[in-house]
C-alpha positions in Angstrom: -2.9 -4.8 -11.4 -4.0 -5.6 -14.9 -4.0 -3.2 -17.8 -6.8 -0.9 -18.1 -7.6 -1.8 -21.6 -7.9 -5.5 -20.7 -9.9 -4.7 -17.7 -12.1 -2.4 -19.5 -12.8 -5.0 -22.3 -13.6 -7.7 -19.9 -16.1 -5.5 -18.0 -17.8 -4.5 -21.2 -18.0 -8.0 -22.5 -19.4 -9.1 -19.0 -22.0 -6.9 -18.9 -23.0 -7.3 -22.4 -23.5 -11.1 -21.7 -25.3 -10.4 -18.7 -27.7 -8.2 -20.5 -28.2 -10.8 -23.2 -28.9 -13.6 -20.9 -31.4 -11.4 -19.0 -33.3 -10.7 -22.2 -33.9 -14.3 -22.7 -31.0 -14.7 -25.3 -29.8 -17.4 -23.2 -28.1 -20.1 -25.3 -25.4 -22.4 -24.2 -22.8 -20.5 -25.9 -23.6 -17.1 -24.5 -23.6 -18.9 -20.9 -20.2 -20.7 -21.6 -18.8 -17.3 -22.9 -20.0 -15.7 -19.8 -18.5 -18.2 -17.5 -15.0 -17.7 -19.7 -15.1 -14.0 -19.2 -15.8 -14.2 -15.4 -13.1 -16.8 -14.8 -10.6 -14.6 -16.7 -12.1 -11.5 -14.7 -11.9 -12.9 -11.4 -8.0 -14.3 -12.3 -6.9 -10.6 -13.4 -8.4 -9.2 -10.3 -7.5 -11.8 -7.7 -11.1 -12.5 -6.9 -13.5 -15.7 -6.7 -17.0 -14.3 -7.4 -18.0 -11.9 -10.6 -19.6 -9.3 -8.2 -16.1 -8.9 -6.4 -14.3 -9.1 -9.7 -16.5 -6.3 -11.3 -16.1 -3.9 -8.2 -12.4 -4.4 -8.2 -12.0 -4.0 -11.7 -14.2 -0.9 -11.7 -12.4 0.5 -8.8 -8.9 -0.3 -10.8 -10.1 1.6 -13.8 -11.3 4.5 -12.0 -7.7 4.9 -10.2 -6.1 4.5 -13.4 -8.2 7.2 -14.9 -7.5 9.3 -12.2 -3.6 9.0 -12.4 -4.0 10.2 -16.1 -6.1 13.1 -15.4 -4.3 16.3 -15.1 -5.0 17.8 -11.3 -5.4 21.2 -12.6 -7.0 22.2 -16.1 -4.3 23.5 -18.5 -5.0 26.7 -20.3 
């Protein structure tokens, strides 16, 4: 499992680039950057497609958050 901070960064960057491209900010540089982030996200999640990589990354992030949350509120 990848470091949660790395996963969070990759997911956020991927979403930001996808939004930029959807708004018509389609430049060769932005498209290439999305390809690079997609590749990295797929490698660290052990997947081959972006949607699967995002699903796995979000699931791992949720699991990480759950492990670090106390079961009972203190106080």
